[in-house]
C-alpha positions in Angstrom: 59.0 97.5 89.4 58.5 98.0 93.1 59.7 94.5 93.8 62.9 95.2 91.8 63.6 98.3 94.0 63.1 96.3 97.2 65.4 93.5 95.9 68.1 96.1 95.1 67.8 97.5 98.7 68.1 94.0 100.1 71.1 93.3 98.0 72.8 96.5 99.1 72.1 95.6 102.8 73.6 92.2 102.2 76.7 93.7 100.7 77.1 96.1 103.5 77.1 93.4 106.2 80.6 93.3 107.7 81.2 89.6 107.4 80.2 89.7 103.7 82.6 92.6 103.0 85.4 90.8 104.9 84.9 87.6 102.9 84.6 89.5 99.5 87.7 91.6 100.4 89.8 88.6 101.5 88.8 86.5 98.5 89.5 89.4 96.1 92.9 90.1 97.6 94.0 86.5 97.9 92.8 85.7 94.4 94.6 88.6 92.8 97.8 87.9 94.7 97.6 84.2 93.8 97.3 85.0 90.1 100.2 87.5 90.3 102.3 84.9 92.1 101.5 82.3 89.5 102.6 84.7 86.8 105.9 85.6 88.5 106.4 82.0 89.3 107.5 81.6 85.7 110.4 84.0 86.2 113.7 82.4 87.3 113.7 84.7 90.4 115.9 82.3 92.4 118.7 82.7 89.9 118.8 86.5 90.0 118.3 88.9 92.9 117.1 91.6 90.5 114.4 89.3 89.2 113.4 88.4 92.8 113.0 92.2 93.6 111.0 92.7 90.4 108.7 89.7 91.1 108.1 90.9 94.6 107.4 94.4 93.4 104.9 93.1 91.0 103.1 91.0 93.6 103.0 93.9 96.1 101.7 96.3 93.4 98.9 93.8 92.5 98.1 93.5 96.2 97.8 97.3 96.6 95.7 97.6 93.5 93.4 94.8 94.6 92.9 96.5 98.0 92.3 100.0 96.5 89.8 98.5 94.0 88.0 96.7 96.7 87.7 99.8 98.9 86.6 102.0 96.0 84.0 99.5 94.7 82.6 98.0 97.9 83.0 100.9 100.3 82.8 103.8 97.8 85.5 105.8 99.5 89.1 106.9 99.1 91.9 104.8 100.6 93.1 107.2 103.3 94.6 104.5 105.5 97.5 104.0 103.0 98.6 107.6 103.1 102.2 108.3 102.3 102.4 111.1 104.9 104.9 109.9 107.5 105.2 106.5 105.9 109.0 106.6 105.5 109.5 107.7 109.1 107.1 105.0 110.5 108.7 102.4 108.3 112.2 103.3 109.5 111.0 103.2 113.1 109.3 99.8 112.5 112.5 98.4 110.9 114.6 99.8 113.8 112.3 98.3 116.5 112.1 94.9 114.7 115.9 94.8 114.3 116.4 95.7 118.0 114.0 93.0 119.1 115.4 90.4 116.8 119.0 91.4 117.7 118.1 91.2 121.4 116.7 87.7 121.0 119.7 86.5 119.1 122.0 88.2 121.7 120.3 86.4 124.6 120.5 83.1 122.8 124.2 83.7 122.0 125.0 84.7 125.7 123.3 81.4 126.8 125.3 79.4 124.4 122.4 78.4 122.1 123.5 80.4 119.0 126.5 80.1 116.9 127.3 81.5 113.4 128.7 78.7 111.3 128.7 80.5 107.9 127.4 83.4 105.9 125.5 83.1 102.6 126.1 85.3 99.6 123.7 88.2 98.9 122.3 86.4 95.9 121.0 83.7 98.2 119.6 86.1 100.8 117.7 88.6 98.5 115.0 86.2 97.2 114.3 85.1 100.8 114.0 88.7 102.1 111.9 89.8 99.1 109.5 86.9 99.8 109.3 87.9 103.5 108.6 91.6 102.6 105.9 90.5 100.1 104.3 88.3 102.7 104.4 91.1 105.3 102.7 93.6 103.0 100.0 91.2 101.9 99.4 90.2 105.6 99.1 93.8 106.6 96.6 94.6 103.8 94.6 91.5 104.7 94.5 91.8 108.4 94.8 95.6 109.1 93.1 96.7 105.9 90.3 94.3 105.7 89.7 92.1 108.8 90.5 94.6 111.6 89.2 97.8 109.9 85.9 96.4 108.9 
C-alpha cells in the first residue's frame, strides 16, 4: 500500500513537470481541432459563406472547449486568462492596429510601384479564406499564449 502511495506522488510530480504539461496540452488541443476539422471537412464550406462561418465557429468552439478541459483537468483551476471583460475593446484595438499596419505596408508598396489592384473577388470567395484565417489565429493563440508561453 505504501508503494502505491509513493507511485501516485511520483506520477503527480511527473504530470506537473512543465514540459509534460506543454506536450499533453498541445497534443490534446491539436488532436481535438484535427478531429473537428475532419468533421467539418465533409461540409461543402467552399460553396457557401454561411457554411464556412459555421464550420469555423465549430472548430473554434472545439478549440476553446479542449483548452478549458485541459486547464481544468491538468491544472485544476478556472480559466481566467480567457475573460470576456474588455475582450471586445481589445479585439477592436487589435483589428485596428493590424489593419493600420497592413494598410501601411500595402501603401508603401503602392507608392514604390510594386502593388497594383487588378481585380476584386466576390464576397463568397473571400469569406471562406477569412474564416480559415480567423480559425488559425484563434488556435495559434490558444496553443502559444495559452499553453506554451503561459506554462
